[in-house]
C-alpha positions as CSV (number, residue, x, y, z in Angstrom):
1,M,-12.4,28.0,23.0
2,R,-14.7,25.1,25.0
3,L,-12.7,23.7,28.0
4,V,-14.2,20.3,29.2
5,I,-12.7,18.2,32.1
6,A,-14.1,14.7,32.1
7,R,-13.3,11.1,32.8
8,C,-13.3,9.8,29.2
9,S,-12.3,7.1,27.0
10,V,-11.1,7.8,23.4
11,D,-11.1,5.7,20.2
12,Y,-9.8,7.0,16.7
13,A,-10.8,5.1,13.8
14,G,-9.1,5.8,10.2
15,R,-6.1,5.0,8.6
16,L,-4.9,3.3,12.1
17,T,-6.8,2.7,15.3
18,A,-6.0,3.8,18.6
19,H,-7.8,3.6,21.8
20,L,-7.2,5.6,25.4
21,A,-8.5,3.8,28.1
22,P,-10.8,5.7,30.7
23,A,-9.2,8.7,32.8
24,L,-9.7,12.1,33.8
25,R,-8.4,14.4,30.9
26,L,-8.8,18.1,29.3
27,I,-10.5,18.3,26.0
28,L,-10.1,21.5,24.2
29,V,-12.3,22.5,21.4
30,K,-11.0,25.6,19.7
31,A,-12.8,28.1,17.2
32,D,-10.9,26.4,14.2
33,G,-13.1,23.4,15.0
34,S,-9.9,21.4,16.1
35,V,-10.5,19.0,19.1
36,S,-7.8,17.9,21.1
37,I,-6.9,15.6,24.4
38,H,-4.8,16.1,27.0
39,A,-3.2,14.5,29.8
40,D,-1.8,16.4,32.8
41,D,1.9,15.2,32.2
42,R,2.8,15.7,28.5
43,A,3.1,19.6,28.5
44,Y,1.4,20.8,25.5
45,K,1.4,17.8,23.4
46,P,-2.2,16.1,23.2
47,L,-2.9,12.6,23.5
48,N,-4.7,12.5,20.4
49,W,-6.5,15.1,18.3
50,M,-8.7,16.0,15.1
51,S,-7.6,18.7,12.8
52,P,-9.8,21.4,11.1
53,P,-12.2,21.0,9.0
54,C,-13.9,18.6,11.2
55,V,-17.5,18.0,12.5
56,L,-18.2,17.6,16.2
57,K,-21.5,15.7,16.9
58,E,-22.7,15.7,20.3
59,A,-25.0,12.9,21.2
60,E,-27.6,13.3,24.2
61,A,-26.6,11.6,27.7
62,D,-28.1,8.4,28.0
63,A,-29.7,7.1,31.2
64,C,-26.2,6.4,32.9
65,G,-25.4,9.8,32.1
66,T,-22.7,9.0,29.5
67,V,-22.1,11.6,26.8
68,V,-20.6,10.5,23.5
69,W,-18.9,13.0,20.9
70,T,-18.2,12.0,17.6
71,V,-15.5,14.0,15.6
72,V,-15.5,13.2,11.8
73,N,-12.9,14.7,9.5
74,K,-13.1,15.4,5.4
75,A,-11.3,12.0,5.3
76,D,-14.2,10.4,7.4
77,E,-11.6,9.6,10.2
78,K,-13.4,9.6,13.6
79,L,-12.4,10.6,17.2
80,I,-14.8,9.2,19.5
81,I,-14.9,10.5,23.0
82,T,-17.3,8.9,25.7
83,M,-17.4,10.9,28.9
84,T,-18.6,8.8,32.0
85,E,-18.5,12.1,34.3
86,V,-18.1,15.9,33.2
87,L,-16.4,18.0,36.0
88,H,-16.2,21.0,34.0
89,D,-17.6,22.5,30.6
90,S,-16.8,26.2,30.0
91,S,-16.5,28.2,26.6
92,H,-14.5,31.5,26.4
93,E,-14.2,34.1,23.5
94,L,-10.3,34.6,23.2
95,G,-10.4,37.1,20.3
96,V,-7.8,37.1,17.2
97,D,-4.4,36.3,18.7
98,P,-1.5,38.6,17.4
99,G,0.7,35.8,16.6
100,L,4.3,34.9,17.9
101,V,6.9,37.8,17.1
102,K,10.0,36.0,15.9
103,D,13.6,37.2,16.6
104,G,14.4,39.6,13.9
105,V,17.5,37.4,12.1
106,E,15.2,34.4,12.7
107,A,12.1,35.8,11.1
108,H,14.4,37.1,8.2
109,L,16.0,33.8,7.7
110,Q,12.4,32.6,7.1
111,E,11.8,35.1,4.4
112,L,15.1,34.9,2.8
113,L,14.6,30.9,2.6
114,A,11.0,31.2,1.4
115,D,12.5,33.4,-1.7
116,R,15.5,31.0,-2.4
117,M,13.9,27.4,-1.7
118,E,16.6,26.2,-4.4
119,T,19.1,26.4,-1.9
120,L,17.9,23.7,0.2
121,G,17.5,21.5,-3.4
122,A,17.4,21.9,-7.0
123,G,13.9,22.0,-7.9
124,W,12.4,22.7,-4.6
125,T,9.3,25.0,-4.4
126,L,7.5,27.0,-1.9
127,I,3.8,26.2,-1.0
128,R,3.4,28.7,1.8
129,R,5.2,30.8,4.7
130,E,3.6,30.3,8.2
131,Y,1.3,27.5,7.1
132,M,-1.2,27.4,10.0
133,T,-1.8,23.9,11.8
134,A,-4.0,23.3,14.8
135,I,-1.0,23.3,16.9
136,G,0.6,26.5,15.6
137,P,2.2,27.8,12.2
138,V,4.8,25.8,10.3
139,D,7.8,28.0,9.1
140,I,7.9,27.3,5.7
141,L,5.9,24.5,3.8
142,G,7.1,23.5,0.5
143,R,7.9,20.4,-2.0
144,D,10.9,19.1,-3.3
145,A,12.0,18.1,-6.7
146,D,10.1,14.9,-6.5
147,G,6.8,16.8,-5.4
148,T,7.2,15.5,-1.5
149,T,5.9,17.9,0.8
150,V,8.6,19.3,3.2
151,A,7.9,21.3,6.7
152,V,10.9,23.5,7.5
153,E,11.4,24.6,10.9
154,I,13.9,27.6,11.1
155,K,15.8,28.6,14.3
156,R,18.6,31.0,15.0
157,R,20.1,28.4,17.2
158,G,19.0,24.8,16.6
159,E,18.5,22.9,19.9
160,I,16.5,19.8,21.1
161,D,13.3,22.1,21.7
162,G,13.1,23.0,17.9
163,V,13.6,19.1,16.9
164,E,10.3,18.3,19.1
165,Q,8.2,21.2,17.7
166,L,9.3,20.0,14.2
167,T,8.3,16.5,14.9
168,R,4.7,17.4,16.5
169,Y,3.9,19.4,13.2
170,L,5.1,16.4,11.3
171,E,3.1,13.9,13.2
172,L,-0.2,16.5,12.4
173,L,0.6,17.1,8.9
174,N,1.0,13.4,8.1
175,R,-2.2,12.9,8.9
176,D,-3.5,15.1,6.2
177,P,-4.1,12.7,3.2
178,L,-4.0,15.8,1.2
179,L,-0.2,16.6,2.3
180,A,1.3,13.3,3.3
181,P,3.8,11.8,2.9
182,V,5.6,15.1,4.5
183,K,9.3,15.1,5.6
184,G,11.0,17.7,7.8
185,V,14.0,19.7,7.8
186,F,15.3,21.6,10.8
187,A,17.1,24.7,9.6
188,A,19.3,26.8,11.8
189,Q,22.5,29.2,12.0
190,E,23.8,26.5,14.5
191,I,22.6,23.2,15.3
192,K,23.7,21.5,18.7
193,P,25.0,18.2,18.3
194,Q,22.3,16.6,20.6
195,A,19.5,18.2,18.2
196,R,21.2,17.1,15.1
197,V,21.5,13.3,16.7
198,L,17.4,13.5,17.5
199,A,16.5,15.0,14.4
200,T,18.9,12.5,12.4
201,D,17.1,9.5,14.6
202,R,13.7,10.8,13.7
203,G,14.4,11.0,9.9
204,I,14.7,14.9,9.9
205,S,17.2,16.5,7.7
206,C,19.7,19.3,9.2
207,A,20.4,22.2,7.1
208,V,23.0,24.9,8.6
209,L,22.2,28.5,7.4
210,D,24.5,30.9,6.5
211,Y,22.7,34.4,7.2
212,N,25.0,36.4,5.3
213,A,25.0,34.1,2.1
214,L,21.3,34.1,2.2
215,R,21.4,37.9,2.2
216,G,23.7,37.4,-1.2
217,I,26.9,39.0,0.9
218,D,28.8,35.3,0.4
219,D,28.6,32.8,-2.5
220,D,28.2,29.8,-0.2
221,K,24.5,29.6,0.6
222,L,23.7,26.6,2.6
223,R,25.2,23.3,3.8
224,L,22.8,20.5,4.0
225,F,23.3,17.3,5.8
């Protein structure tokens, strides 16, 4: 992982355009090739990013010391980072991460639902469990009966943090032309009212999972709202 702290402006050119005015920011370049730009006030959510596969081109500093990075992905979208002052630049070998160990029930829910995608709707199919993205794995990636890509986030207890997590995944996945449009399903054994309101506001469906039903102990499989 490469960590760069620099005063920079950022321009994104693709299906949309976006501009970040000059400010002091953290730039992360990960081993998978992803590049993300962070401020000091947004927890772990980046201001902008480019998901792999992509190519980073670093231009030589000009006479004023300005350095320009151009990140290009397979869709020819560009993230242009213009650095006028670099305060820190270091690289670190992190090795292979063992990954998040899920709660036993939560992990089993994921396994059961992946094996029984039809419980979310007739004709639903599985693409992959633990679909990896630049910001972490999506629990389940599938397709509905119409062929639309669906990202499913599974929790034992559905709270606002889980909806926020799924929202970040959807923002990232919908930038991939091979997957977009991608819709979301927030699935849990229990979903808090505030989480349901937030999910609905963001166009995310909520599914209440019956653990025993998914295990085949009960006939009532699932309630999708």
